[in-house]
N, C-alpha and C positions, 0 to 999 in steps of 0.2 A: 432660580423664577424669572420666568417670562412676563412683562406688564402688560396688558392692555391697553394697546395704541390707536384703537378709533373708539369716541367715544363721542357719544350725542348731547351735544352739549344744551338743545335745547331742552331734553329728555331732561338730563338734571337738574334743569334750574327748574322746572314747571315744577317739580318732584322735590325740592330743598325743603319745602316747609314740613313735609310726609316721612323725609328721612329715608322709607324704605329703599328707595331706586337708589338714591346714595352709597346706602351702607356696604352694596356689593365691591362699588367701586374703591369706596376708602379702604376696604380691608384688601382690594389686592394692591393701594397704592402704599399702606403703612406696612403690608409685611416685606414688599420689594425695597421700601425706604430702611426700614429693620437689616434686614441683611444685606444688603450691599453697606451701609455703613458698619454694620459690624466686622463684614468682610475688610474693609478698610483697616478699620477699628485696631482690630486683633492682628495685621501684622504688626503692631509698637505696641500694643498696649493687651497683658493676659486678664482676660473673666469677663472679658465683655457682651453683655447681652441688653435685649432689645424687650420691653413689652407694648403691647397695642390697645387701646381699647375705643370703642368705639361710640361710649357715651360715658357720661358722668354715672356713677352708682346713686342710687336714689339717694343715700340718706346728705349724701354730696348737694345734689340735685336740691334737696329741703333747705341745706343751710343757704345756698346761693338764693334762694326764692325767699328764706326767710331776713338777710340781708338786702338782696338788691330789689327786692320784686320778681325776679325772674331769673333764668341759671341759665347762661349762654349754652347755644347747642354744640358742642365740640366732641372731638376725637382727639389721640394722640398717641405716638409713638415716644417713650423714653428711652435709653440709651442708661444702660447703669455702669456701676465703676465695680471693680473687684475689691470685694471686700467690706460694700456698704450695700443696707436696703435698697435696691433700688426708689422706693417712696419720698426716703430722704433725702437722696440726692440723687440727681441726675440731670442728662441731658434730654430737656422737653419741643418735642412739636405736636407743638396744637393747632389743628384743624379749623378754622370755625366755618362749620356748611349749615346754620342758621338762617342767615343771610345772604344776598347776592351783593358783591363776587362774592366767593369762596375763599378767604385769605388764610395762611396759615403765619405762625410765628414760630420761631426755634430760640432756646432760651436754657442758660443754667438756673436750674430749680435746687432749692434749698429747705428744708422743711424747720421749723425753730427750734430747736436743739440744734442741729447742726449750723445755722447764719451765724448764731450766739457763737461758736466755737472759733468762725471765720468771717467776723465782718469784715474786721480792719481788712484781712488779706481781696475778700471779695470785693470791695468798695475800690481798692486800689487800682486795678486792672482796667485798663482803657480799651473796655470790651468793643468800640464802638471801630478801632483800630486793630483790633488784631482780630475783627471775625468780619469785615470789612462791608457791615450795615450799625445805621440810627440802631441804638440800642436804647431801653428804658427801663427803670427799676420799676416793678409792679410789686403788692404783696397782694395775696388773694387771701383773705379775712377767714370763707370756710375751708377754703384746706391746711392753711396755715402756711403758704408757701410763701416763699422771696422768691421773687422771678426778676432774672438781667434779661429782657425779651428784645428780639429785634422787632421792630417797626412791622404792623402790618405788611407782609406780602401777597401778592394776590394769584392766587395756583392758576397757573395756564394750562387749562382744560385741551385746548388745542396741539399741545404739547408736553405729552405727561412725562416722554423720557428727560427733556428739558427741563421739567417743575419737579422730577425728582432728581435731578443730577444736583439741581443748586439745592435743596435740601438736603441729600445729603454732603455735598460739601460744608453748609453750615453746622448741621452734626459734630463733622469732623475737628472744625477752626473751633468751636466751643469745647466740645472733648478735650481739645491739647491743652488750651489754657487753663481749662477746670480741675486736668490730671494733678497740679502742684497743689491745687486749694484743698481740693480729695484727703491727699497725701497726711493734709495735719490735721484732719478730725480723728475726733479717735471711736474708735466705735464702742458700740454699749452690751453689753448683754442681753438678748432677746428672746 
């Protein structure tokens, strides 16, 4: 897939609140990132997949609004691990496009049941050193999601190829460190 290289930064900036102009661009970026990360990871790991979403589901937005007063405007690409449901454990790339500049984070994300199984192992990892970025542990109460995310990184709209490459590299690094942890998770009957 060829990623569009010419982006009118001011146009995106002026429409970031309305989202509509941005969503076409975001979809191309997410699919391109997902496909490239899947291609690279599939060389070493079986069953790698991805899912992208341009906005939160209405019920999740409602939970955020109840908890925090406002739901952040984000989209994401989530890379799955073989044998595990993608929502329960994944490498998540969150793109915050509700404010300017547009930023993203990459991280290892687990829902509550999975987190409880591997709490010790996941906190033992020196994520900063292993992925080469400053990371932080975050808990998203509305999602019930434990996240080990990089700090916000500004998306370079002037060089989408470079931005995509950085995102893919971080996904691959997180995935490599996440595989041994995910292998310890018990699968549940769904």
